[in-house]
C-alpha positions as CSV (number, residue, x, y, z in Angstrom):
1,M,0.9,5.1,16.2
2,S,-1.6,8.2,15.7
3,F,-0.3,11.6,15.4
4,Q,-1.6,12.5,18.8
5,A,0.2,9.4,20.2
6,S,3.5,10.7,18.7
7,S,3.3,13.9,19.6
8,A,2.8,13.1,23.0
9,K,6.2,11.5,23.0
10,I,7.6,15.1,22.6
11,Q,8.4,16.5,25.6
12,Y,9.5,20.3,26.3
13,E,9.9,22.1,29.6
14,P,6.3,23.0,31.1
15,G,5.8,26.5,30.5
16,S,8.5,26.8,27.6
17,W,7.7,28.5,24.2
18,Q,8.5,25.2,22.8
19,E,5.8,23.6,24.6
20,A,3.1,26.3,23.6
21,I,4.1,25.8,20.0
22,N,3.8,22.3,20.2
23,D,0.3,22.5,22.0
24,I,-0.7,24.8,19.1
25,Y,0.5,22.7,16.2
26,T,-0.8,19.3,17.9
27,G,-4.3,21.0,18.8
28,T,-4.8,22.3,15.1
29,V,-3.8,19.1,13.5
30,V,-6.1,17.0,15.8
31,G,-9.2,19.3,15.5
32,A,-8.8,19.6,11.7
33,A,-8.4,15.3,11.7
34,H,-11.5,15.3,13.9
35,S,-13.4,17.1,11.1
36,I,-12.1,15.4,8.1
37,Y,-12.9,12.0,9.8
38,L,-16.3,13.3,10.2
39,V,-16.8,14.2,6.8
40,A,-15.3,11.1,5.7
41,K,-17.3,8.8,8.0
42,W,-20.5,10.5,6.4
43,W,-19.5,9.7,3.1
44,Y,-18.5,6.2,4.0
45,V,-21.9,5.6,5.7
46,N,-24.1,7.1,3.5
47,L,-22.9,6.7,0.1
48,I,-19.9,4.5,-0.2
49,R,-20.9,1.8,2.2
50,P,-24.7,1.4,0.6
51,I,-23.2,1.2,-2.9
52,L,-20.7,-1.3,-2.1
53,N,-23.5,-3.5,-0.2
54,V,-25.7,-3.4,-3.5
55,F,-22.7,-5.1,-5.3
56,G,-22.3,-7.8,-2.7
57,F,-19.9,-6.3,-0.7
58,Y,-20.7,-5.9,2.9
59,L,-18.5,-3.5,5.1
60,P,-19.0,-3.1,8.9
61,E,-20.3,0.3,9.9
62,D,-18.3,0.0,13.1
63,K,-14.8,-0.6,13.6
64,I,-13.5,-3.6,15.5
65,V,-10.2,-3.3,17.6
66,Q,-7.8,-6.1,18.1
67,S,-6.0,-7.0,21.3
68,K,-2.7,-8.9,21.6
69,D,-4.3,-11.8,23.6
70,G,-7.8,-11.8,22.1
71,E,-9.5,-11.8,25.4
72,K,-13.1,-10.2,25.4
73,T,-13.1,-8.6,28.9
74,L,-12.5,-5.4,30.6
75,K,-9.3,-5.2,32.1
76,V,-8.8,-1.6,33.2
77,V,-11.0,1.0,33.6
78,A,-9.7,4.8,34.4
79,V,-12.2,6.1,36.9
80,G,-11.0,9.7,37.4
81,Y,-12.9,12.5,36.2
82,G,-12.0,14.3,32.6
83,R,-9.3,16.4,33.0
84,T,-7.1,14.4,35.2
85,G,-5.0,12.8,32.4
86,T,-7.4,10.4,30.9
87,Y,-6.2,10.8,27.7
88,S,-2.5,10.7,28.5
89,L,-3.3,7.5,30.4
90,T,-5.3,6.1,27.3
91,L,-2.3,6.4,25.1
92,A,-0.3,4.6,27.7
93,L,-2.7,1.7,28.0
94,E,-2.5,1.5,24.4
95,E,1.3,1.3,24.4
96,L,0.9,-1.2,26.7
97,G,-1.0,-3.5,24.2
98,I,-4.3,-2.9,25.8
99,P,-7.0,-1.4,23.7
100,T,-8.6,1.4,25.3
101,L,-11.8,3.6,24.5
102,H,-11.6,7.2,25.4
103,T,-14.9,9.3,25.1
104,Q,-12.7,11.3,22.9
105,H,-13.1,8.8,20.4
106,M,-16.5,7.5,20.9
107,Y,-18.0,9.4,17.9
108,E,-15.9,6.7,16.1
109,H,-18.1,3.9,17.0
110,P,-22.1,4.5,15.8
111,E,-23.2,1.6,17.8
112,I,-21.5,2.4,21.0
113,L,-22.7,6.0,20.9
114,S,-26.2,5.0,19.8
115,M,-26.2,2.6,23.2
116,W,-25.1,5.5,25.4
117,T,-27.6,8.2,23.9
118,E,-30.7,5.8,23.5
119,S,-30.4,4.2,27.0
120,I,-29.4,7.2,29.0
121,F,-28.6,10.5,27.5
122,L,-31.9,10.8,25.6
123,P,-34.4,9.2,28.0
124,S,-32.9,12.0,30.7
125,I,-33.3,14.5,28.5
126,E,-36.9,13.7,27.2
127,A,-37.9,13.0,30.9
128,K,-36.0,16.4,31.8
129,K,-34.4,14.3,35.1
130,T,-30.9,12.9,35.3
131,M,-31.2,9.2,35.0
132,M,-28.0,6.9,35.4
133,G,-29.3,3.9,33.6
134,K,-27.6,0.5,32.9
135,P,-25.0,0.9,29.8
136,D,-24.4,-2.3,28.0
137,L,-20.9,-3.0,28.8
138,Q,-20.6,-6.3,26.8
139,L,-20.9,-4.2,23.8
140,L,-17.5,-2.4,24.2
141,V,-15.7,-5.7,24.9
142,S,-17.5,-7.6,21.7
143,L,-15.6,-4.5,19.7
144,G,-12.6,-5.7,21.3
145,Y,-11.9,-2.9,23.8
146,Q,-10.3,-4.2,26.9
147,A,-10.0,-0.8,29.1
148,T,-11.8,2.4,29.0
149,A,-11.2,6.0,30.1
150,D,-12.8,9.3,30.9
151,L,-16.6,10.2,31.8
152,P,-19.2,8.7,31.5
153,M,-17.6,5.2,32.0
154,A,-15.7,6.4,35.2
155,L,-19.3,7.0,36.5
156,Y,-20.2,3.1,36.1
157,F,-17.3,1.5,38.2
158,E,-19.7,-0.3,40.6
159,Q,-21.4,-1.9,37.3
160,V,-18.2,-2.8,36.0
161,M,-17.1,-4.5,39.4
162,D,-20.3,-6.9,39.2
163,E,-19.9,-7.8,35.6
164,F,-16.0,-8.1,35.3
165,P,-14.8,-9.0,39.0
166,D,-11.5,-9.3,37.7
167,C,-11.1,-5.6,36.4
168,K,-8.4,-2.9,37.8
169,F,-9.3,0.3,38.2
170,I,-7.1,3.6,37.8
171,L,-8.2,6.7,39.8
172,T,-6.4,9.8,38.0
173,T,-6.1,12.8,40.0
174,R,-5.0,16.4,39.7
175,E,-2.7,18.3,42.2
176,N,-5.7,19.7,43.9
177,S,-9.5,20.4,43.3
178,D,-9.0,24.0,42.0
179,V,-6.4,23.0,39.5
180,W,-9.0,20.3,38.2
181,F,-11.9,22.6,38.0
182,R,-10.2,25.4,36.1
183,S,-9.0,22.6,33.4
184,W,-12.6,21.2,33.3
185,D,-13.9,24.6,33.1
186,T,-11.6,25.4,30.2
187,L,-12.7,22.3,28.4
188,T,-16.2,23.2,28.9
189,K,-16.5,26.3,27.5
190,S,-14.1,25.3,24.4
191,I,-16.3,22.2,23.4
192,T,-19.7,23.2,24.1
193,N,-21.0,25.4,21.5
194,P,-19.0,24.0,18.6
195,T,-20.5,20.7,19.5
196,H,-24.0,22.3,19.3
197,I,-23.0,23.5,15.8
198,G,-21.7,20.5,14.5
199,G,-24.8,18.8,15.6
200,F,-26.7,20.2,12.9
201,A,-24.6,18.9,10.4
202,F,-23.5,15.3,11.8
203,D,-25.3,13.1,13.8
204,S,-22.6,11.8,16.0
205,V,-21.8,15.3,17.1
206,R,-25.2,15.6,17.8
207,K,-25.5,12.7,20.2
208,I,-22.3,14.1,22.1
209,E,-24.2,17.5,22.6
210,L,-26.8,15.6,24.3
211,Y,-24.2,13.7,26.2
212,L,-22.5,17.1,27.3
213,R,-26.3,18.0,28.5
214,W,-26.2,15.1,30.5
215,L,-22.7,15.0,31.7
216,Y,-23.4,18.8,33.1
217,S,-26.5,17.8,34.9
218,V,-24.6,14.8,36.9
219,V,-21.4,17.1,37.6
220,N,-23.4,20.2,38.4
221,K,-26.3,18.6,39.8
222,D,-28.2,20.8,37.9
223,E,-31.2,19.4,35.8
224,S,-31.7,22.5,34.1
225,Y,-28.5,21.7,31.8
226,L,-31.0,19.2,30.1
227,W,-33.3,21.5,28.6
228,K,-32.0,25.0,28.7
229,P,-31.2,26.7,25.3
230,F,-27.8,27.1,24.3
231,P,-25.4,28.7,25.0
232,L,-25.3,26.6,28.3
233,P,-24.8,28.1,31.3
234,D,-21.3,28.0,32.8
235,Q,-20.1,25.2,35.2
236,H,-21.0,25.6,39.0
237,R,-17.5,26.0,40.6
238,E,-18.5,24.7,44.5
239,T,-21.2,21.9,43.2
240,A,-18.6,20.7,40.3
241,I,-15.5,20.5,42.6
242,A,-18.1,18.6,45.4
243,S,-18.8,16.3,42.9
244,Y,-15.5,15.6,41.8
245,E,-14.5,15.0,45.2
246,E,-17.3,12.9,46.4
247,H,-16.7,10.5,43.3
248,N,-13.2,10.1,44.3
249,R,-14.2,9.4,48.0
250,R,-16.7,6.7,46.9
251,V,-14.1,5.2,44.4
252,R,-11.4,4.8,47.3
253,E,-14.2,3.7,49.7
254,L,-16.0,0.9,47.3
255,V,-13.0,-0.5,45.1
256,P,-10.8,-3.0,46.9
257,K,-7.2,-1.4,47.7
258,D,-5.7,-4.3,45.5
259,K,-7.6,-3.4,42.4
260,L,-7.5,0.2,42.6
261,L,-4.3,2.5,41.7
262,E,-4.8,6.4,42.7
263,Y,-2.5,7.8,40.0
264,S,-1.0,10.9,38.3
265,V,0.4,10.6,34.9
266,K,3.0,12.9,36.1
267,E,4.3,9.6,37.9
268,G,5.1,7.8,34.7
269,W,5.3,4.5,33.7
270,N,6.7,2.6,36.9
271,P,3.6,2.7,39.2
272,L,1.4,1.8,35.9
273,C,3.3,-1.4,34.9
274,D,3.6,-2.6,38.8
275,F,0.0,-2.4,39.2
276,L,-0.9,-4.0,35.8
277,E,2.3,-6.5,36.3
278,I,3.5,-5.9,33.3
279,D,7.5,-6.8,33.4
280,A,8.3,-5.0,30.1
281,C,7.6,-1.4,30.9
282,P,8.2,1.2,28.3
283,E,11.6,3.1,28.0
284,T,10.1,5.7,26.1
285,P,8.8,9.1,27.5
286,F,5.2,8.7,29.3
287,P,2.7,10.4,26.7
288,R,1.8,13.9,27.8
289,T,-1.1,15.3,25.6
290,N,-4.4,17.3,25.7
291,S,-3.4,20.1,27.5
292,A,-6.0,23.0,28.2
293,R,-4.4,25.1,25.5
294,S,-4.3,22.0,23.1
295,V,-7.9,21.3,23.5
296,Q,-8.9,25.1,23.0
297,V,-7.1,25.1,19.7
298,Q,-8.6,21.9,18.8
299,A,-12.0,23.4,19.3
300,I,-11.1,26.2,16.9
301,S,-9.7,24.1,14.4
302,A,-12.5,21.5,14.4
303,Q,-14.7,24.5,13.5
304,I,-12.4,26.3,10.7
305,T,-11.6,23.4,8.9
306,P,-15.2,22.5,7.5
307,M,-15.7,26.1,7.1
308,M,-12.5,26.4,5.0
309,G,-13.3,23.2,2.8
310,A,-16.9,24.4,2.2
311,L,-15.2,27.8,1.1
312,F,-12.8,26.1,-1.4
313,I,-16.2,24.1,-2.9
314,I,-17.9,27.3,-3.2
315,F,-15.3,29.2,-5.0
316,G,-14.4,26.4,-7.1
317,L,-17.8,26.2,-8.5
318,F,-17.8,30.0,-8.8
319,A,-14.8,30.1,-10.8
320,V,-16.0,27.4,-13.2
321,V,-19.6,29.1,-13.8
322,F,-17.6,32.6,-14.4
323,K,-15.2,31.0,-16.8
324,I,-18.3,29.7,-18.7
325,L,-20.2,33.0,-18.6
326,T,-17.4,35.4,-19.1
327,G,-14.8,33.2,-21.2
328,M,-12.3,34.3,-18.6
329,T,-10.6,32.8,-15.5
330,V,-11.3,34.9,-12.3
331,V,-7.6,35.6,-12.1
332,A,-7.4,37.0,-15.7
333,W,-10.5,39.1,-15.1
334,A,-9.0,40.4,-11.5
335,N,-5.9,41.3,-13.6
336,Y,-7.6,43.1,-16.3
337,K,-9.4,45.0,-13.9
338,S,-6.4,46.0,-12.0
339,R,-4.7,47.2,-14.8
340,E,-7.9,49.2,-15.8
341,L,-7.9,50.4,-12.3
342,V,-4.1,51.8,-12.9
343,M,-5.0,53.3,-16.1
344,V,-7.9,55.2,-14.7
345,L,-5.6,56.5,-11.8
346,R,-3.1,57.6,-14.4
347,R,-5.6,59.7,-16.4
348,V,-6.9,61.3,-13.5
349,L,-3.8,62.0,-11.6
350,L,-1.3,62.5,-14.2
351,G,-3.7,63.6,-17.3
352,E,-2.2,60.7,-19.4
353,K,-4.1,59.6,-22.5
354,V,-5.1,56.1,-22.3
355,D,-5.5,53.5,-25.2
356,W,-8.5,51.4,-23.7
357,R,-8.1,49.2,-26.7
358,R,-4.8,47.9,-25.2
359,S,-6.2,46.9,-21.9
360,S,-9.1,45.1,-23.2
361,P,-9.3,41.6,-22.1
362,K,-8.4,38.5,-24.4
363,R,-11.3,36.2,-24.3
364,S,-10.6,32.4,-24.7
365,R,-12.0,31.0,-28.0
366,K,-12.9,27.6,-29.0
367,T,-10.9,26.7,-32.1
368,A,-12.7,24.6,-34.9
């Protein structure tokens, strides 16, 4: 079980200080983990994997997940817009033994992310026109996934119905449209600029940036998001809410009632297990994660972590060069300078005579 999955089991009173502390802690760890994963993945793809391939060890670039029954099909698609509990639902489906791909982890799959980018996001941006295209859904199931959650997959439920007639759909919703928009607006303001900055260093983040441009043009029905420079404009409240409500209406209208569950994650396990015909329903708390506060902290942590790593490396190199040039460590030099400053102050303020020879630094010497 991942850190985020285990932390989602810890339940606190809504609005309590314990909940706030848990959100900050979880957001910090998850944001840092995203950054560390991206760096490690870059080393794996660009250095470790090519070297191993030279010696005959061929490792896959994309990971393949394992389901309990091994079926290569989509069983469940969560068709709610983002910020309706899609990640909590993802963790719940995973706990029920259904491998689920959430967009938050799409960057972990270069092949899937490239498919979306090359077939839909990039053509839309190049044409300066929002195009829906037709994603390769078979690619998802070939990598072992049996369910998906969040946008953009939620927008393609009609294609899913055509290709996977037995698939079931879960429409996650919030208390009302205003509550949804506040959460959606917080998310977009938290992740847009960090994604733009990260795109300069990592190709996968660059593709997520293209995805956000495309997604905002869809949700806000405004194609200018496809080409406007950063920072991108704020979300259009009225248009975004209309898009959210129209999507939900179309899902209710087009998906057969026996294949659709309209669901709030606050309802817990029972409606979900009944809908999926799962007898052994978990007795553990239903996962609750990715609050608006946690998402904001994730975005900050994801930016700070690589900067701290870079500063650590730079300072380490500086310390090595400093020792070679001066024969002193940075700490020893700082101690010497601080003693020298104290002596100067004593001489100026107290008129004391100072023996400068006693304060001179001891340089390291190589013995024969």
